[in-house]
LUMSE-182622 format. One record per residue: x, y, z of N, C-alpha, C, CB in turn; residue number from 1; residue in one letter; chain. Coordinates in steps of 0.02 Angstrom, whole numbers. Glycine has a CB too. Layout:
N
SITE     nc1     nc2     nc3    cac1    cac2    cac3     cc1     cc2     cc3    cbc1    cbc2    cbc3  num  residuo  cadena
SITE       X       Y       Z       X       Y       Z       X       Y       Z       X       Y       Z  NUM        a       A
...
END
This chain:
243
SITE     nc1     nc2     nc3    cac1    cac2    cac3     cc1     cc2     cc3    cbc1    cbc2    cbc3  num  residuo  cadena
SITE    7769    5325    3684    7758    5350    3752    7729    5421    3750    7823    5348    3792    1        m       A
SITE    7757    5461    3706    7734    5530    3698    7661    5531    3675    7779    5569    3647    2        h       A
SITE    7645    5484    3628    7576    5479    3603    7528    5459    3660    7571    5426    3546    3        k       A
SITE    7550    5413    3701    7508    5389    3756    7492    5446    3805    7542    5331    3793    4        f       A
SITE    7544    5487    3821    7534    5543    3866    7486    5594    3837    7600    5576    3883    5        l       A
SITE    7492    5606    3771    7446    5653    3739    7375    5628    3742    7467    5665    3666    6        r       A
SITE    7366    5563    3733    7299    5534    3736    7269    5542    3806    7301    5460    3715    7        m       A
SITE    7310    5533    3859    7286    5542    3927    7265    5614    3939    7340    5521    3977    8        i       A
SITE    7308    5661    3914    7292    5731    3923    7226    5749    3889    7348    5775    3897    9        d       A
SITE    7216    5722    3828    7155    5736    3790    7094    5708    3827    7159    5706    3720   10        t       A
SITE    7100    5647    3853    7044    5616    3889    7029    5655    3953    7060    5543    3906   11        n       A
SITE    7082    5677    3989    7070    5716    4049    7034    5781    4033    7136    5731    4084   12        d       A
SITE    7055    5813    3977    7023    5875    3958    6950    5864    3941    7059    5907    3899   13        m       A
SITE    6937    5807    3905    6868    5791    3887    6826    5779    3950    6866    5729    3840   14        f       A
SITE    6856    5744    4000    6821    5731    4062    6805    5795    4099    6861    5685    4106   15        g       A
SITE    6853    5841    4101    6842    5906    4135    6788    5945    4099    6907    5947    4139   16        i       A
SITE    6792    5947    4032    6741    5983    3993    6672    5955    4005    6758    5980    3918   17        d       A
SITE    6668    5889    4007    6603    5856    4018    6577    5871    4088    6609    5780    4007   18        r       A
SITE    6623    5873    4137    6604    5889    4205    6573    5959    4209    6664    5884    4252   19        f       A
SITE    6606    6007    4177    6579    6076    4177    6512    6079    4140    6630    6124    4145   20        y       A
SITE    6507    6041    4086    6444    6039    4048    6387    6012    4090    6453    5996    3984   21        w       A
SITE    6400    5958    4126    6349    5929    4171    6331    5978    4227    6373    5862    4201   22        i       A
SITE    6381    6012    4253    6370    6061    4306    6324    6117    4283    6437    6089    4331   23        l       A
SITE    6338    6144    4224    6297    6199    4198    6227    6175    4182    6330    6228    4135   24        i       A
SITE    6221    6116    4150    6156    6089    4132    6114    6073    4194    6164    6026    4090   25        n       A
SITE    6147    6046    4246    6110    6030    4308    6082    6094    4339    6157    5993    4359   26        s       A
SITE    6123    6145    4340    6101    6209    4368    6042    6237    4328    6159    6259    4370   27        f       A
SITE    6048    6235    4262    5995    6262    4219    5931    6223    4225    6018    6263    4146   28        a       A
SITE    5935    6155    4224    5875    6114    4228    5841    6120    4296    5892    6040    4215   29        s       A
SITE    5882    6127    4349    5854    6136    4416    5813    6199    4421    5910    6137    4469   30        f       A
SITE    5838    6254    4397    5802    6318    4402    5742    6320    4356    5848    6375    4388   31        w       A
SITE    5749    6288    4298    5693    6286    4251    5635    6245    4282    5714    6255    4183   32        f       A
SITE    5652    6189    4312    5602    6146    4345    5572    6182    4405    5634    6079    4366   33        l       A
SITE    5614    6219    4442    5591    6256    4501    5539    6310    4481    5650    6289    4538   34        f       A
SITE    5554    6345    4427    5508    6398    4404    5441    6368    4382    5540    6437    4346   35        i       A
SITE    5443    6313    4345    5382    6280    4321    5341    6256    4381    5398    6221    4274   36        i       A
SITE    5374    6226    4430    5338    6200    4489    5305    6257    4528    5386    6162    4535   37        s       A
SITE    5339    6314    4533    5311    6371    4569    5249    6397    4533    5362    6427    4576   38        k       A
SITE    5251    6397    4466    5194    6422    4427    5135    6374    4432    5214    6433    4354   39        i       A
SITE    5149    6309    4428    5095    6259    4432    5064    6258    4501    5122    6189    4415   40        l       A
SITE    5101    6277    4552    5072    6282    4619    5092    6225    4665    4998    6283    4614   41        g       A
SITE    5077    6233    4730    5096    6184    4780    5058    6119    4774    5084    6213    4849   42        k       A
SITE    5005    6118    4735    4965    6057    4728    5008    6000    4701    4905    6069    4682   43        k       A
SITE    5060    6016    4662    5104    5965    4636    5134    5923    4693    5160    5997    4595   44        q       A
SITE    5143    5954    4751    5174    5918    4807    5122    5896    4857    5226    5963    4841   45        i       A
SITE    5076    5940    4874    5030    5928    4930    4974    5879    4914    5001    5992    4952   46        a       A
SITE    4943    5885    4854    4885    5844    4837    4892    5818    4766    4821    5884    4845   47        q       A
SITE    4933    5768    4757    4945    5741    4691    4884    5704    4665    5005    5694    4692   48        l       A
SITE    4859    5724    4607    4809    5687    4571    4844    5652    4513    4750    5734    4546   49        e       A
SITE    4807    5611    4476    4838    5570    4424    4876    5612    4373    4786    5527    4389   50        f       A
SITE    4843    5665    4348    4875    5706    4297    4934    5743    4326    4824    5755    4267   51        i       A
SITE    4929    5766    4388    4985    5800    4421    5045    5753    4430    4963    5828    4489   52        d       A
SITE    5029    5691    4449    5081    5640    4458    5118    5627    4392    5051    5575    4486   53        y       A
SITE    5079    5618    4338    5109    5604    4273    5153    5661    4249    5054    5590    4221   54        a       A
SITE    5128    5722    4257    5167    5781    4236    5230    5788    4278    5124    5845    4241   55        v       A
SITE    5222    5778    4344    5280    5785    4388    5335    5735    4372    5259    5776    4460   56        g       A
SITE    5315    5672    4360    5364    5620    4342    5398    5637    4276    5330    5552    4337   57        i       A
SITE    5360    5659    4227    5387    5675    4161    5436    5734    4164    5331    5692    4112   58        s       A
SITE    5416    5786    4200    5460    5845    4206    5525    5826    4242    5425    5901    4244   59        l       A
SITE    5520    5785    4294    5579    5763    4330    5626    5722    4286    5560    5724    4391   60        g       A
SITE    5597    5678    4245    5638    5635    4201    5674    5677    4148    5594    5583    4166   61        s       A
SITE    5638    5725    4119    5668    5768    4069    5724    5810    4099    5614    5814    4036   62        i       A
SITE    5711    5837    4159    5762    5878    4193    5825    5837    4209    5734    5907    4258   63        a       A
SITE    5815    5774    4230    5872    5730    4245    5912    5714    4182    5849    5666    4278   64        a       A
SITE    5876    5702    4127    5909    5688    4063    5948    5749    4039    5858    5666    4010   65        e       A
SITE    5918    5807    4047    5950    5870    4027    6015    5880    4066    5902    5929    4039   66        w       A
SITE    6015    5861    4129    6073    5874    4172    6135    5836    4150    6056    5856    4243   67        a       A
SITE    6127    5776    4122    6185    5734    4107    6197    5724    4033    6178    5667    4141   68        i       A
SITE    6150    5744    3991    6156    5732    3919    6197    5788    3886    6086    5727    3886   69        a       A
SITE    6242    5769    3842    6282    5818    3805    6274    5810    3730    6355    5813    3824   70        s       A
SITE    6238    5757    3709    6232    5744    3637    6181    5790    3604    6212    5672    3626   71        e       A
SITE    6127    5805    3640    6073    5847    3612    6079    5919    3637    6004    5817    3630   72        q       A
SITE    6058    5967    3596    6059    6037    3618    6014    6046    3679    6036    6084    3561   73        p       A
SITE    6034    6091    3723    5997    6101    3786    5926    6125    3774    6034    6151    3830   74        f       A
SITE    5915    6162    3719    5848    6189    3708    5797    6136    3689    5850    6242    3654   75        y       A
SITE    5820    6076    3669    5773    6021    3657    5737    6004    3723    5810    5959    3629   76        y       A
SITE    5776    5998    3776    5748    5980    3841    5706    6037    3870    5805    5962    3890   77        y       A
SITE    5730    6098    3861    5691    6156    3885    5624    6159    3849    5731    6222    3874   78        a       A
SITE    5624    6145    3784    5561    6147    3745    5514    6092    3769    5576    6139    3670   79        a       A
SITE    5541    6031    3782    5499    5976    3806    5466    5993    3873    5540    5912    3812   80        s       A
SITE    5505    6021    3919    5478    6039    3984    5426    6094    3977    5535    6062    4030   81        m       A
SITE    5438    6141    3931    5390    6195    3920    5324    6168    3893    5419    6247    3871   82        a       A
SITE    5328    6118    3849    5267    6088    3821    5226    6054    3876    5285    6037    3765   83        i       A
SITE    5260    6015    3919    5225    5983    3975    5194    6035    4021    5273    5938    4014   84        f       A
SITE    5230    6089    4032    5205    6143    4074    5141    6173    4045    5259    6198    4083   85        f       A
SITE    5142    6187    3980    5084    6217    3947    5024    6169    3949    5100    6236    3873   86        v       A
SITE    5037    6104    3936    4983    6055    3937    4952    6049    4007    5009    5987    3914   87        l       A
SITE    4995    6048    4059    4970    6044    4128    4928    6106    4145    5028    6037    4178   88        a       A
SITE    4951    6163    4121    4915    6226    4134    4847    6225    4099    4956    6286    4111   89        l       A
SITE    4846    6200    4036    4784    6196    3998    4733    6149    4032    4797    6173    3927   90        l       A
SITE    4758    6092    4056    4714    6045    4090    4683    6077    4152    4753    5981    4110   91        v       A
SITE    4724    6115    4190    4699    6148    4250    4647    6201    4232    4757    6181    4289   92        a       A
SITE    4659    6240    4180    4613    6293    4160    4548    6265    4133    4646    6338    4108   93        l       A
SITE    4553    6213    4090    4493    6182    4062    4452    6149    4116    4512    6130    4007   94        v       A
SITE    4487    6116    4165    4452    6084    4220    4412    6132    4262    4501    6047    4264   95        g       A
SITE    4436    6193    4269    4399    6243    4308    4337    6267    4271    4444    6303    4323   96        r       A
SITE    4340    6268    4206    4284    6294    4166    4232    6241    4148    4310    6325    4103   97        k       A
SITE    4255    6178    4142    4210    6125    4117    4214    6065    4163    4228    6106    4045   98        n       A
SITE    4159    6047    4195    4157    5991    4241    4169    5925    4206    4090    5989    4277   99        t       A
SITE    4143    5918    4144    4150    5855    4107    4224    5839    4095    4113    5860    4039  100        f       A
SITE    4262    5889    4071    4333    5877    4058    4372    5867    4123    4363    5935    4019  101        f       A
SITE    4350    5900    4176    4383    5891    4240    4377    5819    4264    4353    5939    4292  102        k       A
SITE    4318    5789    4254    4308    5719    4274    4351    5672    4232    4235    5700    4268  103        r       A
SITE    4360    5689    4167    4401    5647    4123    4474    5649    4145    4395    5671    4050  104        i       A
SITE    4499    5709    4157    4570    5717    4174    4586    5698    4246    4591    5788    4161  105        f       A
SITE    4541    5715    4292    4557    5707    4363    4514    5656    4399    4551    5772    4396  106        k       A
SITE    4461    5631    4365    4418    5582    4397    4369    5615    4445    4459    5530    4434  107        g       A
SITE    4335    5574    4485    4288    5600    4534    4291    5557    4597    4216    5601    4505  108        k       A
SITE    4269    5584    4654    4272    5546    4717    4231    5481    4712    4246    5588    4774  109        p       A
SITE    4255    5431    4748    4221    5365    4749    4196    5352    4819    4270    5308    4725  110        v       A
SITE    4133    5331    4824    4103    5316    4889    4126    5247    4914    4027    5320    4886  111        t       A
SITE    4156    5245    4972    4179    5182    5001    4134    5159    5058    4251    5190    5028  112        l       A
SITE    4104    5206    5093    4055    5189    5145    3994    5233    5135    4085    5199    5217  113        i       A
SITE    3936    5201    5131    3873    5238    5121    3822    5216    5173    3846    5226    5049  114        y       A
SITE    3801    5263    5213    3753    5250    5267    3777    5192    5312    3683    5233    5238  115        e       A
SITE    3842    5194    5327    3871    5145    5373    3890    5078    5342    3824    5132    5427  116        g       A
SITE    3877    5068    5277    3893    5005    5243    3952    5014    5195    3832    4979    5205  117        k       A
SITE    3999    4967    5197    4056    4968    5152    4033    4949    5082    4113    4921    5177  118        i       A
SITE    4053    4988    5032    4034    4976    4963    4090    4939    4927    4018    5044    4926  119        i       A
SITE    4079    4876    4912    4132    4835    4881    4150    4860    4811    4110    4762    4878  120        s       A
SITE    4100    4883    4773    4114    4910    4706    4160    4971    4710    4049    4928    4669  121        d       A
SITE    4150    5011    4762    4193    5070    4772    4264    5050    4786    4166    5112    4828  122        g       A
SITE    4274    4996    4825    4341    4972    4840    4375    4947    4777    4338    4916    4893  123        l       A
SITE    4338    4911    4735    4367    4885    4673    4386    4942    4626    4317    4838    4638  124        k       A
SITE    4342    4991    4621    4355    5048    4577    4415    5088    4600    4293    5093    4573  125        k       A
SITE    4425    5092    4665    4481    5131    4693    4546    5091    4698    4462    5157    4762  126        s       A
SITE    4542    5026    4681    4600    4982    4684    4629    4977    4754    4654    5006    4635  127        k       A
SITE    4585    4975    4805    4607    4965    4873    4567    4909    4904    4600    5031    4915  128        i       A
SITE    4593    4879    4958    4557    4825    4991    4532    4848    5059    4602    4762    4998  129        d       A
SITE    4501    4803    5095    4471    4820    5160    4524    4842    5209    4432    4761    5188  130        v       A
SITE    4582    4809    5209    4636    4828    5255    4660    4900    5242    4695    4780    5248  131        n       A
SITE    4664    4919    5178    4682    4988    5162    4631    5037    5189    4690    4997    5085  132        d       A
SITE    4567    5019    5181    4514    5062    5206    4517    5070    5282    4446    5034    5186  133        l       A
SITE    4527    5015    5317    4532    5017    5390    4592    5060    5412    4539    4946    5420  134        l       A
SITE    4647    5055    5376    4706    5094    5391    4693    5169    5383    4765    5073    5347  135        s       A
SITE    4659    5187    5328    4644    5257    5316    4594    5284    5367    4616    5266    5245  136        m       A
SITE    4547    5242    5388    4500    5263    5440    4536    5276    5506    4444    5211    5449  137        l       A
SITE    4583    5232    5522    4621    5241    5585    4662    5306    5583    4668    5181    5597  138        r       A
SITE    4688    5323    5524    4725    5385    5517    4680    5445    5530    4757    5391    5447  139        e       A
SITE    4615    5437    5517    4567    5490    5530    4540    5489    5601    4510    5486    5480  140        k       A
SITE    4561    5437    5639    4540    5433    5709    4480    5389    5720    4525    5501    5734  141        g       A
SITE    4462    5347    5671    4403    5303    5678    4427    5230    5676    4350    5316    5622  142        y       A
SITE    4427    5198    5734    4450    5129    5739    4393    5080    5726    4480    5116    5807  143        f       A
SITE    4332    5105    5725    4274    5063    5711    4237    5091    5651    4227    5058    5773  144        n       A
SITE    4235    5054    5595    4199    5080    5536    4125    5091    5548    4209    5032    5478  145        p       A
SITE    4098    5059    5600    4027    5070    5616    4013    5141    5641    4005    5020    5669  146        n       A
SITE    4066    5177    5659    4058    5246    5682    4054    5294    5623    4116    5266    5727  147        d       A
SITE    4063    5269    5562    4066    5311    5503    4001    5306    5463    4126    5292    5459  148        v       A
SITE    3972    5363    5447    3912    5364    5406    3930    5363    5332    3868    5426    5422  149        a       A
SITE    3977    5406    5312    3998    5410    5242    4074    5418    5239    3962    5469    5205  150        y       A
SITE    4105    5387    5188    4176    5395    5176    4187    5399    5101    4218    5336    5207  151        a       A
SITE    4221    5452    5079    4234    5463    5008    4309    5460    4995    4205    5531    4985  152        l       A
SITE    4328    5423    4943    4398    5420    4922    4408    5475    4870    4417    5349    4893  153        f       A
SITE    4444    5528    4889    4451    5587    4846    4501    5573    4789    4474    5647    4887  154        e       A
SITE    4498    5616    4738    4543    5609    4680    4616    5620    4700    4523    5657    4624  155        t       A
SITE    4627    5653    4756    4695    5666    4780    4723    5606    4819    4696    5728    4825  156        s       A
SITE    4682    5554    4829    4704    5495    4866    4690    5500    4941    4777    5485    4856  157        g       A
SITE    4658    5554    4962    4639    5563    5032    4569    5535    5045    4643    5637    5051  158        q       A
SITE    4557    5517    5108    4492    5491    5127    4455    5545    5167    4499    5426    5169  159        l       A
SITE    4395    5563    5144    4352    5610    5180    4300    5569    5219    4319    5661    5131  160        s       A
SITE    4293    5585    5283    4249    5545    5327    4197    5590    5360    4291    5508    5380  161        v       A
SITE    4134    5566    5357    4080    5599    5394    4056    5549    5447    4021    5621    5347  162        l       A
SITE    4069    5563    5511    4049    5516    5564    3974    5517    5575    4085    5531    5629  163        p       A
SITE    3950    5464    5607    3880    5462    5627    3867    5515    5680    3859    5392    5652  164        k       A
SITE    3804    5534    5688    3787    5587    5735    3813    5575    5805    3714    5596    5738  165        g       A
SITE    3810    5512    5827    3832    5497    5895    3907    5498    5903    3806    5429    5915  166        s       A
SITE    3944    5501    5846    4017    5498    5848    4049    5565    5827    4042    5443    5803  167        q       A
SITE    4008    5616    5822    4036    5681    5802    4082    5707    5857    3979    5732    5788  168        r       A
SITE    4130    5750    5839    4176    5776    5890    4139    5811    5947    4225    5825    5858  169        p       A
SITE    4163    5801    6007    4131    5829    6067    4150    5903    6074    4152    5790    6130  170        v       A
SITE    4100    5944    6091    4113    6014    6106    4100    6025    6180    4068    6061    6063  171        v       A
SITE    4116    6084    6205    4112    6097    6277    4043    6083    6304    4131    6170    6291  172        i       A
SITE    3991    6101    6265    3923    6092    6289    3904    6019    6298    3875    6124    6241  173        e       A
SITE    3941    5974    6263    3923    5903    6267    3954    5867    6327    3946    5868    6204  174        d       A
SITE    4001    5900    6360    4039    5866    6412    3998    5861    6477    4105    5904    6425  175        i       A
SITE    3993    5801    6500    3960    5789    6565    4014    5770    6615    3904    5733    6561  176        d       A
SITE    4029    5813    6660    4084    5802    6706    4070    5745    6755    4098    5864    6745  177        s       A
SITE    4008    5722    6758    3991    5670    6806    3998    5600    6778    3920    5680    6831  178        h       A
SITE    4005    5595    6713    4010    5528    6683    4074    5522    6644    3949    5514    6637  179        t       A
SITE    4102    5462    6644    4161    5447    6603    4155    5376    6578    4228    5457    6644  180        s       A
SITE    4179    5366    6518    4171    5301    6488    4237    5278    6458    4116    5302    6434  181        e       A
SITE    4258    5218    6474    4321    5192    6450    4315    5173    6376    4343    5131    6491  182        r       A
SITE    4363    5195    6336    4362    5179    6265    4382    5106    6254    4410    5226    6226  183        a       A
SITE    4349    5074    6208    4365    5005    6192    4379    4998    6117    4307    4957    6213  184        t       A
SITE    4425    4952    6101    4441    4940    6031    4394    4889    6001    4514    4918    6024  185        l       A
SITE    4386    4893    5935    4346    4842    5900    4394    4789    5873    4304    4874    5842  186        t       A
SITE    4372    4728    5870    4413    4673    5846    4390    4652    5777    4410    4614    5894  187        n       A
SITE    4437    4650    5731    4423    4627    5663    4424    4550    5663    4474    4656    5611  188        v       A
SITE    4368    4520    5643    4363    4447    5644    4367    4415    5575    4299    4426    5678  189        l       A
SITE    4341    4452    5524    4343    4427    5455    4362    4485    5409    4274    4397    5435  190        v       A
SITE    4409    4471    5364    4428    4521    5313    4432    4486    5246    4497    4554    5331  191        v       A
SITE    4392    4510    5199    4390    4481    5131    4380    4406    5132    4454    4498    5094  192        d       A
SITE    4335    4382    5174    4317    4311    5176    4365    4268    5216    4314    4285    5108  193        g       A
SITE    4418    4297    5244    4467    4259    5282    4460    4274    5356    4539    4274    5258  194        a       A
SITE    4461    4222    5397    4454    4231    5470    4519    4257    5499    4435    4164    5503  195        v       A
SITE    4513    4307    5543    4572    4334    5579    4580    4295    5644    4564    4410    5592  196        s       A
SITE    4628    4250    5645    4639    4208    5704    4662    4251    5763    4691    4153    5689  197        k       A
SITE    4702    4303    5749    4725    4347    5803    4666    4384    5834    4778    4397    5777  198        s       A
SITE    4618    4404    5791    4558    4438    5816    4518    4394    5862    4515    4461    5759  199        g       A
SITE    4511    4330    5845    4474    4282    5887    4511    4270    5952    4463    4216    5849  200        l       A
SITE    4578    4266    5949    4617    4255    6010    4609    4312    6059    4691    4246    5992  201        r       A
SITE    4605    4373    6032    4600    4432    6075    4535    4432    6117    4603    4495    6033  202        e       A
SITE    4482    4403    6089    4419    4402    6126    4406    4333    6157    4360    4421    6079  203        i       A
SITE    4452    4287    6147    4446    4221    6177    4391    4179    6148    4436    4228    6250  204        g       A
SITE    4380    4184    6083    4326    4146    6051    4355    4101    5996    4273    4194    6021  205        k       A
SITE    4312    4052    5976    4333    4004    5925    4300    4019    5858    4317    3932    5947  206        s       A
SITE    4322    3984    5807    4293    3993    5740    4221    3968    5738    4335    3957    5687  207        e       A
SITE    4208    3915    5776    4139    3889    5779    4092    3941    5810    4137    3824    5820  208        d       A
SITE    4116    3975    5861    4076    4028    5891    4061    4083    5840    4113    4058    5953  209        w       A
SITE    4111    4099    5800    4102    4151    5748    4049    4130    5698    4169    4164    5712  210        l       A
SITE    4053    4069    5673    4003    4045    5625    3933    4045    5655    4022    3974    5601  211        l       A
SITE    3929    4027    5719    3865    4026    5753    3836    4097    5758    3872    3995    5824  212        l       A
SITE    3879    4145    5775    3857    4214    5781    3834    4243    5714    3912    4256    5810  213        k       A
SITE    3868    4221    5661    3852    4246    5594    3796    4205    5561    3914    4244    5549  214        l       A
SITE    3771    4155    5598    3717    4112    5574    3737    4077    5509    3653    4153    5564  215        k       A
SITE    3797    4048    5510    3822    4013    5452    3835    3941    5471    3887    4046    5425  216        m       A
SITE    3820    3895    5425    3830    3824    5437    3898    3800    5413    3775    3784    5404  217        e       A
SITE    3925    3835    5363    3987    3812    5333    4037    3870    5326    3974    3779    5264  218        d       A
SITE    4101    3855    5333    4153    3906    5329    4156    3939    5260    4221    3876    5345  219        r       A
SITE    4135    3903    5209    4138    3930    5140    4093    3991    5132    4119    3876    5090  220        s       A
SITE    4043    3998    5175    3998    4055    5170    4032    4121    5189    3937    4044    5215  221        e       A
SITE    4089    4116    5221    4125    4176    5241    4150    4217    5181    4184    4158    5286  222        l       A
SITE    4155    4185    5123    4180    4220    5064    4135    4279    5044    4187    4172    5006  223        k       A
SITE    4074    4279    5068    4028    4333    5052    4035    4393    5098    3957    4308    5055  224        n       A
SITE    4080    4387    5147    4089    4442    5195    4153    4480    5180    4091    4414    5268  225        i       A
SITE    4146    4546    5172    4205    4589    5163    4239    4602    5230    4185    4654    5130  226        m       A
SITE    4197    4617    5280    4225    4635    5345    4175    4617    5399    4242    4710    5348  227        l       A
SITE    4200    4586    5453    4159    4572    5512    4198    4594    5573    4139    4496    5517  228        a       A
SITE    4167    4636    5614    4202    4662    5673    4161    4649    5736    4216    4738    5665  229        i       A
SITE    4197    4644    5791    4165    4629    5855    4175    4689    5901    4194    4564    5888  230        y       A
SITE    4121    4716    5928    4123    4772    5973    4122    4746    6045    4064    4821    5961  231        d       A
SITE    4176    4756    6081    4181    4730    6149    4130    4764    6196    4251    4740    6177  232        q       A
SITE    4112    4824    6179    4066    4861    6222    3995    4833    6217    4066    4935    6203  233        k       A
SITE    3972    4823    6156    3903    4797    6146    3902    4721    6141    3873    4827    6084  234        t       A
SITE    3962    4691    6131    3968    4618    6122    3928    4594    6062    3946    4582    6185  235        q       A
SITE    3929    4634    6010    3894    4617    5948    3942    4615    5889    3838    4667    5934  236        k       A
SITE    3925    4574    5839    3964    4571    5778    3927    4607    5722    3977    4497    5757  237        i       A
SITE    3962    4650    5687    3935    4685    5629    3970    4660    5567    3942    4763    5637  238        t       A
SITE    3932    4636    5519    3961    4609    5458    3943    4652    5398    3938    4537    5446  239        a       A
SITE    3992    4664    5355    3982    4701    5292    3988    4649    5235    4035    4761    5284  240        h       A
SITE    3933    4639    5199    3931    4588    5147    3948    4618    5078    3862    4556    5145  241        y       A
SITE    3974    4576    5035    3989    4598    4966    3924    4611    4929    4032    4545    4929  242        k       A
SITE    3928    4660    4884    3867    4678    4846    3848    4623    4797    3878    4745    4808  243        n       A
END
């Protein structure tokens, strides 16, 4: 019985010691990670690029391991984080000096819309589909891709949009107080070769009407269309074909 009580006391002491060890390590890893993040800059949070994402994940994993590990000396983890910090700093410095290395490490913008046409190769390269593109355009305030002259998918994952001349933001000089025009939504009828039944229902049309408008004899021909939209204002269909 006496032996059993001693064993409990020893285990409790070990648990308390380990708790204090984790507490100290967590505090140290947190501040070390905080200092590195401050030096690397806000870009780690605001505009993550591939290399920033990889470094951020790695630093976070090492810091978490440092916080709970007691088998390895603490300076092993500090050294690992310092190495990642130096490498990230070198990549940033080299990228500023040399465009070639910057493209290797961070990539380059991909054109998704060029002169009003959706570029299918750009979508494949960016690993996004037409629905993703439409969603990003809506976030920028463009519900009709026909209003966009150029769209670039930046290395930060953001979409840069240049609207067509007629769709540029209105300034005071452009306002005509005597005229007003009701805004209308565009209806998506075809996405990646598949007919949007909800889109057809919204405009009260059938699939046969769609094929007739697109001058197609067979439904299988729709596979060549990335996106087809119907403008209620002009009552016209605009189709974007695969390259």
